[in-house]
C-alpha positions in Angstrom: 21.7 16.9 11.1 18.5 17.1 8.9 17.1 13.8 10.1 17.5 11.5 13.1 16.4 7.9 12.5 15.6 6.3 15.9 15.4 2.5 16.4 14.3 1.1 19.8 15.5 -2.4 20.3 16.0 -5.3 22.7 17.6 -8.6 21.9 17.3 -8.0 18.1 20.3 -9.9 16.9 18.3 -12.0 14.5 16.9 -9.0 12.5 18.8 -5.8 13.2 21.4 -6.4 10.5 18.7 -6.5 7.9 17.4 -3.1 9.0 20.9 -1.5 9.3 21.9 -2.9 5.9 18.8 -1.3 4.4 19.7 2.0 6.0 23.3 1.8 4.9 22.1 1.5 1.3 20.0 4.7 1.5 21.0 7.8 -0.4 20.1 11.4 0.5 22.0 14.6 -0.1 21.4 15.9 3.4 23.2 14.8 6.6 21.3 12.3 8.8 22.0 10.0 11.6 20.9 6.6 13.1 20.3 6.2 16.8 20.0 2.7 18.2 18.2 2.9 21.5 19.0 -0.3 23.3 17.0 -1.6 26.2 19.8 -3.7 27.7 20.1 -6.4 25.2 21.9 -9.6 26.4 22.6 -10.9 22.9 24.8 -9.5 20.1 22.5 -6.6 19.2 24.9 -3.8 20.1 27.9 -5.7 18.7 26.1 -6.0 15.3 25.1 -2.4 15.4 28.7 -1.3 16.1 29.8 -3.3 13.0 27.8 -0.9 10.9 29.5 2.3 12.1 31.8 2.3 9.0 28.8 2.1 6.6 26.8 4.4 8.8 29.3 6.9 10.2 26.6 8.9 12.0 25.4 5.8 13.9 25.2 5.9 17.7 24.0 3.4 20.3 22.3 4.9 23.4 21.3 3.1 26.5 17.7 3.0 27.6 17.9 -0.1 29.9 16.6 1.8 33.0 13.0 1.2 31.9 11.5 -1.5 29.7 9.4 -0.8 26.7 9.6 0.5 23.1 8.0 3.8 24.2 10.9 4.5 26.6 13.4 3.6 23.9 11.8 6.0 21.4 11.8 8.8 23.9 15.4 8.3 24.9 16.4 8.2 21.3 14.5 11.4 20.6 16.3 13.1 23.5 19.7 12.1 22.1 18.8 13.1 18.5 20.7 16.0 16.9 17.8 16.9 14.5 14.5 18.6 14.6 13.1 15.9 12.3 12.6 12.5 14.0 12.0 9.3 12.0 11.1 6.2 14.0 11.4 2.6 12.7 11.9 -0.8 14.3 14.7 -3.3 14.6 12.8 -6.2 13.1 11.6 -4.5 9.9 13.4 -3.2 6.8 13.1 0.3 5.4 12.3 0.5 1.7 14.5 2.0 -1.0 14.4 5.8 -0.6 12.9 5.7 2.9 15.4 8.1 4.4 15.1 10.7 1.6 11.3 10.4 1.6 11.2 10.8 5.4 13.5 13.8 5.4 11.7 15.6 2.6 8.3 14.8 4.1 9.3 16.4 7.4 10.5 19.5 5.6 6.8 20.0 4.6 4.7 18.4 7.3 4.9 18.0 11.1 3.6 14.4 11.3 3.8 11.7 8.7 3.3 8.0 8.1 4.2 5.8 5.1 3.4 2.6 3.3 3.6 -0.8 4.9 4.5 -3.9 2.8 4.0 -7.4 4.4 5.1 -9.5 1.5 8.9 -9.3 1.4 9.8 -10.5 4.9 7.1 -13.0 5.5 6.1 -16.5 4.5 2.7 -16.8 2.7 1.2 -18.8 5.5 2.0 -16.1 8.1 0.4 -13.5 5.9 -2.7 -15.5 5.4 -2.8 -16.2 9.2 -2.5 -12.6 10.1 -5.1 -11.5 7.6 -7.5 -14.0 9.1 -6.6 -13.0 12.7 -6.8 -9.2 12.5 -8.3 -6.7 10.2 -5.6 -5.1 8.0 -7.7 -2.3 6.4 -5.4 0.6 6.0 -2.1 -1.2 5.6 -2.3 -0.8 1.9 -2.3 3.0 2.1 0.2 3.1 5.0 -1.8 4.6 7.8 -3.4 2.0 9.9 -7.1 2.1 10.6 -7.9 -0.8 12.9 -11.6 -0.8 12.2 -14.6 1.5 11.6 -14.8 2.3 15.3 -11.6 4.5 15.2 -12.1 8.2 14.5 -8.4 9.1 14.0 -5.8 7.4 11.9 -2.9 5.5 13.4 0.8 5.9 12.5 2.4 2.5 13.2 5.6 2.6 15.3 7.4 0.9 12.5 7.4 4.1 10.4 6.6 7.4 12.1 7.9 10.8 11.2 7.4 13.8 13.4 9.0 17.2 14.3 10.7 17.3 17.6 8.7 20.3 18.7 5.4 18.4 18.2 6.9 15.3 19.9 7.9 17.3 23.0 4.7 19.3 23.1 2.7 16.2 23.9 5.3 14.7 26.2 6.6 12.0 23.9 5.4 8.4 23.9 3.5 7.3 27.0 6.0 5.0 28.7 3.3 3.4 30.9 2.0 1.7 27.7 4.1 -1.3 26.8 2.0 -2.3 23.7 -0.1 0.2 21.7 2.0 3.2 22.6 2.1 4.1 18.9 -1.7 4.2 18.8 -1.9 6.4 21.9 0.8 8.6 20.5 -1.0 9.0 17.1 -4.2 10.0 18.8 -2.6 12.4 21.2 -0.7 14.2 18.4 -3.9 14.6 16.4 -5.9 15.7 19.4 -3.3 18.4 19.9 -4.1 19.7 16.5 -1.4 18.2 14.2 -2.7 16.4 11.1 -1.3 13.0 10.1 -0.1 13.0 6.4 0.3 9.9 4.3 3.5 9.8 2.2 3.2 7.2 -0.6 7.0 7.0 -1.1 7.7 6.3 2.6 7.7 2.5 2.4 8.7 -0.1 5.0 8.8 -3.9 4.9 7.0 -5.2 8.0 7.9 -8.5 9.7 5.1 -10.6 11.1 5.5 -13.3 13.8 6.3 -16.7 12.5 6.0 -19.0 15.5 2.7 -19.9 17.3 4.2 -18.8 20.6 5.2 -15.4 19.2 1.8 -15.0 17.5 0.1 -15.8 20.8 2.2 -13.3 22.8 1.7 -10.5 20.4 -2.1 -11.0 20.1 -2.5 -11.3 23.9 -0.7 -8.0 24.3 -2.8 -6.4 21.6 -5.9 -7.6 23.3 -4.9 -6.0 26.6 -3.9 -2.8 24.9 -7.2 -2.6 23.0 -9.2 -2.6 26.2 -6.9 0.0 27.8 -7.2 2.3 24.8 -11.0 1.8 24.8 -11.2 2.8 28.4 -9.0 5.9 27.8 -10.4 7.2 24.5 -14.1 6.1 24.3 -15.2 9.0 26.5 -13.6 11.4 24.1 -15.5 9.9 21.2 -12.4 8.5 19.4 -12.8 4.8 20.0 -16.4 3.7 20.0 -15.9 0.0 19.6 -17.9 -2.9 21.1 -18.8 -2.6 24.8 -15.9 -3.9 26.9 -17.9 -6.6 28.8 -14.9 -8.8 29.1 -16.9 -11.8 27.9 -15.6 -14.3 25.4 -17.7 -16.7 23.3 -15.6 -19.8 24.0 -18.2 -22.1 22.5 -17.9 -20.3 19.2 -14.1 -20.5 19.3 -14.2 -24.2 20.0 -16.5 -24.7 17.0 -14.0 -22.8 14.9 -11.2 -25.0 16.3 -12.6 -28.3 14.9 -12.8 -26.6 11.4 -9.0 -25.9 11.3 -7.3 -27.6 8.3 -4.1 -25.7 7.9 -1.3 -24.0 9.8 -2.5 -20.5 8.8 -6.0 -21.3 10.0 -4.6 -22.6 13.3 -2.4 -19.4 13.7 -5.4 -17.2 12.9 -7.5 -19.0 15.4 -4.8 -18.8 18.0 -4.5 -15.0 17.4 -8.2 -14.6 18.1 -8.1 -16.7 21.2 -5.0 -14.8 22.6 -6.5 -11.4 21.7 -9.7 -12.3 23.5 -7.8 -13.6 26.5 -5.7 -10.4 26.7 -8.8 -8.2 26.4 -10.6 -10.2 29.1 -7.7 -10.0 31.4 -7.4 -6.3 31.1 -11.2 -6.0 31.7 -10.9 -8.0 34.9 -8.0 -5.9 36.2 -9.7 -2.6 35.5 
């Protein structure tokens, strides 16, 4: 195999068919495989995946239910991979046309790559507006996330990472103790070890945002907790020099913003900010 595409998943029956259909429509002259790393799904995720074995003859499902988290799923998938070139994507997104060929060819030249992230195809306009109001998206246009000006190194989002197995193994893979933000930590550790992250314009993926207030809240809360943990780990190294983690939230300001809400996207953006701050504050208190 010249490329192993690894997809960690858990209860992804609503979206995984879209991703697998997109992969089934890929064309590349070299041999490649797809590995579904399943965390013990209780829905029809694995059954749907198995239905694609005719369209994707080199598709395999491996079990990673012994430990929760996408990081563990990615690591188990990498261990099962038959290729030196590893391409990671996610079960709720959709790879763009030519993604497999672009990934395989990029990894024949570079050791660590990231692509282009499109948020228009899979998302409703209100969800896009909400997310843009709830989190800085600078860097999504060129495919390598840069959360804000406080970050020294670029970030390859877990939805489209390409890396050589030797580099992956040299840093010990993804940190399985990190349930959210493992891709950020991974990106920084790879770069700290001396491997440059390369942007590949042809490596495009369609990213799916959250479309319910409950899902938006849960994601933002997790990101808030992750942000503090990453700050604590990397600020001493001079990588993450963001605001001081005092754990304080200006709830009066947030309440003032609440009374100004006039649309669903504004409500979702406000909820994102509240959840993020609560997650950050909770992590600070537990530190």
